[in-house]
C-alpha angles and dihedrals in degrees: 000000000000124000130202125259089250093052090049093055090048093053091046093050091050090055099042120080131175117273123247123270136254137184111245131184120246092260093062099043100088109123095001122128119242111242097198139023119267119222124195110263088201139008119275118254089031089208138014106271145168121276093205144005112285142081129325110213148138110282094219088066092062105026091118100034120137140160090261093046110023123187113245119215136176115241107225103172146003118230115196121191113282094029126111118218120224093182116085121218114242131187113296092023137087142175131234106238136187128217111282095014117131114265108240123239113276095029118108102170140040119216114206116246089241092064094057142064089259143257129299098053134116089225127029129200119218113211101186135027116223122201115292110273093024121159093009123127108205123217111264095006091124102033129007121219110275095013116144107252100171125028126221108266096032112146106233116237128162088275094060093039088055090055091052090050091048089061092047093251108152095189143007139210111256137171112264116255109248117255111233129194124192125203123179118198137209144083093229097065130085130187119259109271095036124106118259123220134185112341096342121134134195122267102250096161095063093060093037095055095038091053093040089057091050090050088066094046099264123125107203114238093212132017118178146140128239129198126232091265116114100220095046090043091051091051093051093046092048091053092047093050091051092053102045150055092211128026123201117192127180125204133011095068103105127085099272126128091255099041101111103149097098092047095048093047088055089052089053092054102262113141118218115237096178143339120195126028125204092246138111118249112020102035096148095061115147125203126181142148138211133230088255091058097256113149127209132200115189108194128199117265096239103098097225090049088050092049093049093050093047092052095041099041115009098049093054090047092049090048090052093051089050092048092248127134117255116264111275120251117211138187127251135174118248115247088194134021115282117226102232125194121235096224109015138063105254126221122183133174113241147135132273125197139168119245126176091340096311132102118236131181139184134186128248110262088234107075106164119107095238095055102098091173088072087082094064108100092008120120101174151027115249115201139188137179119245112290136173091221133045113259110253129231111283093031115135116242136172119258132191120195117236105248092239095048136082128201 
């Protein structure tokens, strides 16, 4: 019995839960998902400091300074960055100060070096008065002690990692990256580089799925091929299930005489949640899970069908395992008619672009599920619900970006 696309997503979401957590050092956090909020262990800045090289002084001493009538102050100290001053600034005096150095007691303003007669003098002349408090970074003005600086669920990029480092945090608790195994199936396929004979074909799905996983930041823990022989297939599937959180297979899942994948998964303790979705392409998609929480997607052997199912179902499941939100779908207007299907949800590879502030899309001219070259030049999946008539130009449809593409 076929189920709808919506029912398939619901069953998958009920079976997929976020992975456990681990503490990783800063150098391994790129692309990981924060598993807990991070609060500031101290205020930022920690202390009131100078925003530029210049002179720390009392503003009232220079309030009327000008080029014609400069204010003259005695320099009593030099404060480099990283050094605390124990000598306060009093009226008529000032301190040479470097960017980031603590502002001494009694000073309320920093005058830029360029507005003075320069460093290295016993007395300095100030030629222009900035606003009171200028060039001073006050303690806690950016972040208060205990303030949330990163929220749980944040995807860690160099920006967030820099924030962690700024607070002296050498590591962070993140959701574990899901372990993925890939098994392609079939006696008729050979690896690229090998010689073909008879009716053999090259194994496109292995490279497709392996590189597709890498495009979302996941390095598969196991990638292999299994023949159409029950005992050998069962052995390979058992090894894969033991190594992964999520197993993706391709081929051997239809109703043919040599399609043993579903049967062997059942023998290995995987419970079928569904098989066959009212969609085109990719109708014979299998999804199941084990008592240990392992989840399995068995994709059709046709490469475009496999690609569509990976983007539509595997990517959201992998995102959920990693604690990430599912990829966002968006609407675009058709630049050309869309060939809908009367009974099935239709997915087609295509291209989306922005033109005069509006999003437009059109499908690849190659629409059959065995035509892998349809992916060339495509950057999205375009989808439409069942319809008796083709959708006309200008109709609004849903699009999903291919993970390895950008608009």
